[in-house]
Legacy VTK file of the C-alpha trace (Angstrom):
# vtk DataFile Version 3.0
C-alpha trace
ASCII
DATASET POLYDATA
POINTS 356 float
83.308 101.899 71.278
82.976 99.223 73.974
84.650 100.129 77.247
87.768 97.943 77.467
87.216 96.113 80.749
86.905 92.339 80.733
87.603 89.265 82.842
89.087 86.185 81.229
88.035 82.937 82.933
90.430 80.064 82.200
88.383 76.881 82.560
91.412 74.632 82.008
93.045 76.252 85.043
89.829 75.615 86.962
89.961 71.927 86.076
93.642 71.744 87.006
92.900 73.252 90.414
90.137 70.710 90.935
92.613 67.941 90.161
94.940 69.456 92.784
92.159 68.980 95.337
91.738 65.380 94.209
95.477 64.784 94.577
95.549 66.312 98.059
92.555 64.271 99.269
92.602 61.157 97.053
90.299 59.066 99.229
87.556 61.654 99.669
84.565 62.577 97.532
84.753 66.098 96.127
82.067 68.764 96.575
82.918 71.728 94.343
81.650 74.921 95.974
80.228 77.216 93.280
78.101 79.578 95.352
77.993 83.331 94.665
78.089 82.853 90.882
81.075 80.517 91.327
82.921 83.199 93.301
82.280 85.651 90.459
83.527 83.305 87.723
80.129 82.379 86.249
77.901 79.693 87.744
76.943 77.817 84.590
80.278 77.820 82.705
82.081 76.666 85.846
79.501 73.959 86.541
79.649 72.629 82.996
83.467 72.633 83.089
83.496 70.515 86.266
80.332 68.437 85.876
82.020 65.255 84.662
84.650 65.364 87.436
82.856 66.246 90.670
80.919 64.079 93.075
78.652 67.017 93.950
78.269 70.772 93.716
77.477 73.101 96.616
75.545 76.365 96.381
74.093 78.779 98.923
70.711 79.473 97.338
67.938 77.327 95.982
67.621 79.506 92.882
71.252 78.708 92.033
70.466 74.998 92.277
67.345 75.377 90.174
69.317 77.202 87.500
71.831 74.347 87.409
69.094 71.750 87.011
67.369 73.778 84.284
70.660 73.905 82.370
71.155 70.156 82.455
73.450 69.669 85.455
72.681 66.188 86.794
75.357 65.936 89.500
74.342 65.952 93.141
73.781 69.471 94.490
74.014 70.522 98.143
72.272 73.573 99.646
74.925 74.837 102.065
72.533 76.977 104.098
69.658 74.566 103.757
66.116 75.620 102.920
64.433 78.762 104.261
60.791 77.624 104.150
58.686 74.519 103.754
57.985 75.530 100.153
61.723 75.528 99.488
62.010 72.078 101.058
59.323 70.730 98.723
61.071 72.246 95.711
64.438 70.916 96.867
62.977 67.412 96.889
61.513 67.912 93.407
64.933 69.039 92.134
66.660 66.110 93.854
68.833 68.330 96.038
70.668 67.529 99.243
70.275 69.992 102.085
72.154 71.077 105.160
70.029 71.052 108.309
71.363 73.320 111.024
68.399 74.436 113.122
65.106 73.309 114.620
62.716 74.924 112.119
64.313 72.954 109.283
64.108 69.718 111.239
60.429 70.271 112.051
59.691 70.996 108.390
61.226 67.652 107.464
59.195 65.899 110.137
55.929 67.498 109.050
56.279 67.376 105.238
55.500 64.726 102.663
58.119 64.847 99.906
58.074 63.469 96.367
61.354 61.721 97.195
63.555 61.411 100.279
66.375 63.941 100.546
69.961 63.491 101.662
70.559 65.566 104.789
73.883 67.011 105.901
73.558 67.478 109.667
75.689 70.479 110.565
77.393 70.576 113.927
78.721 73.738 115.548
82.169 72.588 116.642
83.415 76.040 117.596
82.842 78.477 114.752
79.577 79.606 116.386
77.842 80.596 113.191
75.454 77.808 112.150
74.876 74.307 113.430
73.741 72.173 116.334
75.609 72.188 119.613
77.528 69.007 120.414
75.004 68.171 123.133
72.177 68.257 120.555
73.736 66.290 117.695
72.879 62.736 118.774
69.225 63.600 119.371
68.934 65.390 116.020
70.655 62.460 114.272
68.110 60.021 115.763
65.172 62.203 114.702
66.508 62.379 111.148
67.175 58.656 110.992
63.540 58.005 111.884
62.157 59.964 108.917
60.994 58.407 105.653
61.670 61.803 104.060
65.413 61.421 104.713
67.461 59.048 102.561
70.823 59.496 104.293
72.415 61.572 107.045
75.929 62.962 106.562
77.608 64.595 109.554
79.446 67.845 108.857
81.098 70.824 110.471
82.924 73.922 109.254
86.414 75.014 110.268
86.942 78.597 111.392
90.741 78.877 111.189
91.987 76.241 108.772
93.775 79.029 106.903
95.922 79.599 110.035
97.319 76.137 110.790
99.277 77.388 113.797
96.176 78.671 115.619
95.267 75.354 117.234
91.570 75.962 116.663
91.317 73.373 113.892
92.589 70.577 116.140
90.176 71.658 118.856
87.249 71.620 116.431
88.246 68.222 115.067
88.518 66.805 118.580
85.036 68.119 119.348
83.520 66.820 116.109
85.111 63.384 116.312
84.198 62.768 119.942
80.633 63.961 119.445
80.028 61.833 116.351
82.021 58.754 117.393
78.953 56.639 118.129
76.897 57.870 115.155
76.879 56.126 111.805
77.156 57.972 108.538
79.709 59.687 106.360
81.567 62.808 107.468
82.564 66.131 105.881
84.887 68.701 107.424
87.630 70.031 105.141
87.427 73.285 103.217
90.168 74.394 100.810
92.734 75.233 103.475
92.217 71.959 105.332
92.365 69.975 102.091
95.892 71.268 101.523
97.219 71.212 105.090
95.224 68.865 107.327
94.770 65.248 106.165
93.044 64.468 109.448
90.114 66.641 108.294
89.626 64.987 104.893
87.022 62.422 105.999
84.549 61.104 103.406
83.737 64.401 101.649
85.880 67.498 101.145
84.513 70.856 100.035
87.010 72.780 97.846
85.959 76.349 97.220
88.491 79.169 96.978
91.282 76.878 95.785
89.259 75.930 92.697
89.657 79.503 91.482
93.425 79.520 91.950
93.572 81.504 95.167
95.793 80.349 98.025
93.519 79.541 100.977
96.287 80.043 103.550
96.871 83.467 105.053
100.610 83.079 105.410
101.599 81.407 102.147
100.998 81.312 98.432
100.161 77.991 96.803
102.241 77.616 93.618
100.406 74.473 92.550
97.221 76.497 91.976
96.599 78.409 88.751
94.695 81.725 88.667
91.381 81.258 86.879
90.269 84.884 86.542
92.416 87.557 84.908
90.865 91.027 85.079
92.035 93.192 82.176
91.651 96.730 80.899
93.586 99.227 78.762
95.413 102.495 79.179
92.922 105.166 78.102
95.038 108.324 78.509
98.523 109.545 79.419
98.922 112.836 81.287
102.246 114.689 81.613
102.173 116.245 85.060
104.580 118.668 86.710
106.261 118.390 90.095
103.821 119.407 92.825
100.652 118.683 90.839
98.086 116.496 92.559
96.347 113.425 91.190
92.667 112.544 91.429
89.904 113.276 93.933
91.088 115.006 97.092
94.561 115.522 95.669
95.893 112.849 98.012
98.919 112.035 95.850
101.423 114.719 94.843
103.855 114.333 91.931
107.422 114.405 93.306
108.797 115.460 89.919
107.705 116.004 86.329
106.272 112.641 85.336
103.854 110.752 83.080
100.625 109.508 84.662
98.537 106.758 83.109
94.757 106.625 83.310
93.239 103.142 83.162
89.617 102.301 82.392
88.675 100.513 85.629
87.141 101.669 88.899
84.917 100.732 91.777
81.952 100.859 89.407
83.476 97.754 87.840
84.315 96.146 91.171
87.938 97.236 91.494
88.437 97.889 95.221
87.815 101.526 96.107
90.184 101.346 99.065
93.178 100.064 97.111
96.075 102.060 98.488
98.738 103.976 96.633
101.451 101.565 95.435
98.945 98.791 94.733
100.570 96.996 91.759
99.110 96.940 88.261
100.639 95.099 85.300
101.123 97.310 82.263
102.672 95.511 79.307
103.616 92.771 81.800
105.573 95.224 83.971
104.510 96.446 87.403
103.480 100.047 87.858
102.041 101.489 91.097
98.606 102.926 91.673
98.576 106.622 92.625
95.682 108.746 93.884
92.228 107.527 94.778
90.278 104.896 92.907
87.279 106.563 91.274
84.142 105.002 89.847
85.453 104.521 86.314
89.207 105.136 86.399
92.447 104.643 88.275
95.766 106.456 87.871
99.213 104.865 87.778
102.785 106.122 87.902
104.382 105.663 84.453
107.915 106.772 85.296
109.100 103.192 84.811
107.089 102.930 81.573
107.763 106.204 79.708
106.925 104.641 76.323
103.473 103.423 77.377
100.742 104.362 74.925
96.980 104.666 74.902
95.522 101.235 74.204
98.243 99.268 75.993
96.836 96.300 77.898
96.659 96.195 81.677
96.184 93.304 84.129
94.540 94.278 87.412
94.826 90.775 88.886
95.184 87.219 87.671
97.916 85.921 85.411
101.158 87.441 86.624
99.601 89.340 89.540
97.923 87.402 92.343
94.534 88.668 93.448
95.628 87.977 97.041
98.332 90.647 96.709
95.890 93.227 95.388
93.459 92.359 98.176
96.111 92.961 100.830
96.788 96.437 99.427
93.056 97.127 99.607
92.650 95.865 103.181
90.375 93.136 101.848
90.440 89.446 100.909
90.510 87.676 97.572
86.969 86.333 98.096
85.567 89.862 98.104
87.460 91.052 95.058
86.423 88.070 92.948
82.781 88.232 93.997
82.260 91.973 93.699
82.856 92.415 89.954
79.842 94.227 88.530
77.725 93.333 85.538
79.430 95.871 83.305
82.607 93.766 83.329
82.347 91.400 80.368
83.355 87.804 81.111
85.138 85.741 78.491
85.424 82.015 79.184
88.486 80.354 77.682
LINES 1 357
356 0 1 2 3 4 5 6 7 8 9 10 11 12 13 14 15 16 17 18 19 20 21 22 23 24 25 26 27 28 29 30 31 32 33 34 35 36 37 38 39 40 41 42 43 44 45 46 47 48 49 50 51 52 53 54 55 56 57 58 59 60 61 62 63 64 65 66 67 68 69 70 71 72 73 74 75 76 77 78 79 80 81 82 83 84 85 86 87 88 89 90 91 92 93 94 95 96 97 98 99 100 101 102 103 104 105 106 107 108 109 110 111 112 113 114 115 116 117 118 119 120 121 122 123 124 125 126 127 128 129 130 131 132 133 134 135 136 137 138 139 140 141 142 143 144 145 146 147 148 149 150 151 152 153 154 155 156 157 158 159 160 161 162 163 164 165 166 167 168 169 170 171 172 173 174 175 176 177 178 179 180 181 182 183 184 185 186 187 188 189 190 191 192 193 194 195 196 197 198 199 200 201 202 203 204 205 206 207 208 209 210 211 212 213 214 215 216 217 218 219 220 221 222 223 224 225 226 227 228 229 230 231 232 233 234 235 236 237 238 239 240 241 242 243 244 245 246 247 248 249 250 251 252 253 254 255 256 257 258 259 260 261 262 263 264 265 266 267 268 269 270 271 272 273 274 275 276 277 278 279 280 281 282 283 284 285 286 287 288 289 290 291 292 293 294 295 296 297 298 299 300 301 302 303 304 305 306 307 308 309 310 311 312 313 314 315 316 317 318 319 320 321 322 323 324 325 326 327 328 329 330 331 332 333 334 335 336 337 338 339 340 341 342 343 344 345 346 347 348 349 350 351 352 353 354 355
């Protein structure tokens, strides 16, 4: 019998979330970010579902871009981290990819290489996140060097926001001030906004926006849900056993959770071997027959335990939702001391995906 753990991926919800990005930034081109296997949702199904709508896709790895091209995706594709060697640059040109350029070795490779076609370059500025990108004092010089190259078809100026999910922080305005003043005298299109800035900061929309997390129905703001977004992934399993435990008996590894009274305990076929967060705390919600029940005891590799006192008629085979429709992945992530990004991306290969 096949182990009953599967993830339903609702591609209509994905498309609806993309339209929400278009509505929020109606005058900007849309770059759908589908890196990391489309945040765990399946690179190729997601790309095919969005291909006729997007202005471009963005991935982190050249092999992701190559896979898209091999499967017939003709939309523009951006390498968010750029290329890692001259050989990758040559292949990127062959595949007609755009590339971020954020450091000197990449710039020198462009200057010293003969390409089969010019590439579109996204010049990345470090406006305050201090992860990748050129310092403000370097941007104008780099821009001029790129403009002089026959191997470059266009230069787009970009930066990445560190705290757009916390609008009250003030960091976004500071980064925008830095980016705008640095690039004021330079020609070319601009790209700044990620999902959070798309929804909250029209000033950051510019020519290109880069929706990522919001495409998958997850609120990109730390302090608020986003009711206009629809969950795309629903992780499901089934109740595989019901134990009738006595007051004082302990549940699971380490016996961390003690039964306060005689009670039924449900065992669900899901665990950290499937990607369910190992550090999910007791009281993390699970939907059983569309009703919430709390997690008890430790998450093990293949199973979790839940308190069935509110569901005394639950039976083996009843369906369970771990996150998704009816239970936001953000809420589960908070109980696990994690973030929705991690939960969506860490599902393992033994979880079957079903695209609807």
